[in-house]
N, C-alpha and C positions, 0 to 999 in steps of 0.2 A: 365426262362425268360431271355433274353440276355441283356448285359450291356446297349445296346442301348435303349431297351424298358424301363429298369428302369430309364434311365436318362431323356427320354420323359415324363414318369408318373411324376416323381419328379418335373419337369419344369412345367406341366400342374397345379399341386397341388399349387405351389407357385404363379402362374398367378392368380388363383382363389383368395387366400388368401389375396394378397396385397392390392387391393382395399377395402376390409373390414377392415382391420386394419387401412389403411389411413382414412377412413370415420369415424371410431371409434375415431381416434385420433382428428380431426378437426370438429367433429360434434357440439362442443360447442365452438365457437371462442371467443378469449378474447375480452372484449369490448373496443372500442377505446373512450376515454373519453376526452373532450376537455372543459376546463373550460370557461364558458361565460365572466368570469371577467378577461379581458386582463391584469389587474395589478396584478394578481396572480402570484406567482412564479411558474415555470414549476415543481419545487420538489413538492410542494403541490398538484399537480394534480397526483402524483403517487399514493398518498393514496386514491384516488377517488374524486368525484365531491364533493364540500361543500354540507352541509345538504339543504341550501336554494336553490340550482340550481339543485338537483336531479330531474330527468324527464325532464331536458331541452332538451337534445338530441332526445327524443322521441316525443317531441311535433312538430307538423308541422310548418313550418315558412309561415307566412302569410306576402306576400308583400303588402304594402300599398302606395299609391301615396302621395308623401310629397310635399308640395306647395313650389315653389322657395324661398320665404322668409324663411320658416322654414329650407330649406336646407342650407341657408346661415348661419342661427343662429347656426345650428349644426356643420357646418364647423369651425365657430369661437370658439365654445366650445371645439372642438377636438383640434384645435391649442393652445388654453389656456391651456389645459390638458396635452399637450405633454410634456413640461419641467416637470410637477410634476410627471407624470408618468416615464419619464428618470431618474429622481432623486431617484425615488423608487427602480427602476431597479438596478440602481448603488449601492444604499445602501443594497439591497438583495445580490447582486454579492459580496459586500465587506464582508457579513457575511458568505457566503457560500464558498467563495475562498480566505480566508485572507491571503494564502501563496502568491497570485498572485499580492497583492498590492505593489507598488514600494516602497522602503526603503525610509524613511524621510530623506530629504537632509539637511545636516547641514546648519545652519544659519550662514552667514559671520558675524564673530565677530570683533567688533571693539571697542575700549576704550570708555567708557562713559565719557561725559564731564559733570561734576556736575554743574548745572546751578541753582543759586537762583533765583527763580521766585516770591518770595514775600519779602518785607521789613518789619522791626520791626514796630509794630502798633504806636509807639511813633513818627515815622516819617510821618505818615498820617496828613492831615491839620487838625488843631483844633484851636478853639478860647481859648486864654490862658490871665491871668492877665500879663500886661507887664508895669511895671512903668519905664518911660523914659522921658526925657526932649525934645525929638525929637518930631516934630509936626506929627499929623495924616497924613497918605500918605507917610511918609518916610519909606524907606526898610533898615532894618538892618541885617546884616548877619554875623552869629557867626560861624566861621570856626572850632573852637575847639568842639563845640556842635553839629555841622552840622545842624544848624536851620536858616531858613530865617524868619524874622518877618516883617509883613506889620503892621505898627503902626496904631491903630484905636482910637477912641474917647474913654473917661472915663477909662484910665488906661488899655485898652484891646488891644490886637494885635491878627492877624491871623498867625499862625505859620505854617511852611512848612518844611519837611525834605528835606536836599540837599545833593549832592555830591559836594566835594571839592577838591582842588589841591592835589595831591600825594606829599609826601616828597621831598622837594627841589623846590617845585613849588607853596608853600604857599605866599600869599601877603595880605596887608591889605591897606586901604586907603578909600578916599572919592570921589565919582564921581557922576555924574548925567546920566539918561538915554538919550542917544543922538539920538537912533533910535529904532524902533520896526518893526519887520518881521514876517510874518506867513509863516511856513514852508520855513524856509531861506535855501539858498544853502550853502555849505561848501568850502572853499578855504584854506586848511591848510597852515600855513605859511612855508617857506622854512626849517627853523629850525626845525620844527616838521617833515617834510619830510625826512630830513637828519637823525634826531635822530632815527626814527622809522626803516629807512632803514638799519641802523646799527645793529638793532636788527633782521633784517630778514623781517620786516613788511612793505609793500611797499603801500603807501597811494596814492590816486588819487590826481591830481593836482586841480580837481573840482569834486564835487558831487552835483547834483540838489537836491531840497528840496524833501522830501518824507519820508516814514516810515523808511527806511533804513538809513536815514542820522543821523549821530551822533548829530546834532543840535536839532532833534526832531521837534516838532509842532511850537513852538514859539521861539523867541529871543529877549532879550533886551540888546542893546550895550551899554557899559559903557565907557563914555567920548570918547577919542581919542586912548584908548587901544585896544588890542585884545581880552580883557576878556569880556564875555557875560554871562548873566542869560539865559539859554536855556533848552530845553527839551532834551530828551535822547532816544536812541533806545535801551538802557540797564537799564531798571527801577530798576533792583535788585542792582545796584550800589549805590542807593541813602542812604546816611548815611556812606558812604566810602569815603576815600581819594584816588581818582584814576584819576582825570582830570589834564590838563597841565594849571590849574589855573583858569579855567571857573567854575561858579557855575550851576551845572546841577539839574534839577528837573524832576518829572514825567511829562509826557505830559499834563495829565489832570490838575496837578497842576499849571505848567507854563501858560497854557491857562487860568486858572482862575485869576492868578496874572496879566496876559498880559491884561486882560480886566478891571482890577481895577486901573492900574497906566498910567500915561500918559508920553509923552516926557518932560523931564525936572525934573522928579522925582529924588529925592536925595536918593543916595545909599552909604551906610556905611558899610565897611567890616572890621570886627574886628578879 
């Protein structure tokens, strides 16, 4: 037999065998499994369809007519469920691909400013025994103890904690309440503006009344002086000597005192 005859015979045998091998290889096709649970991770589908959904793909799909109202309800349910599904997918992705998560960004650091938000209990309003020769209704302010007393009947007084003048701004004397104002505006004197400007603190020439105003919710003006009994936007300063001479109180306390006294009330500062 010639070489040409051998080559043709070999080619014929291969052409007959190839289809058989191909059919043997693909006679059992791998199943394509799609989980009916759209929230399931695709990795879970690689292990097969969950037990509760087996046989889902082999069941024929029956199309049913859905009323228009029911369609609208279903659309709303899908819209409501979308954010939940998205969050679940994000969480699954974080578990599967932790290396792809962005590195935590450093938080901008700034020095903490310690702020005292509470005052000592003794500076809260309370009824106390107070023996004095002053008539009921008189206000007595003890700047050393940081207390304001509203003299009551039967040797009693209502005591409030106050903030007083800082060193160099203490004073004493007797005056009367000449005016009362709710949410007073603030016009710092020129001496105060210049004094604070030298420290690098620039005060406004005028500030309308409000929660940010240093005079707080109420003010009782004393005689013809620049001193007042007033509220504050810094309640943690009660019990301290921090003012420029005014007597400061918590807003709730000065409001209570404001409602109890009248213009003409005698005020004694000791």
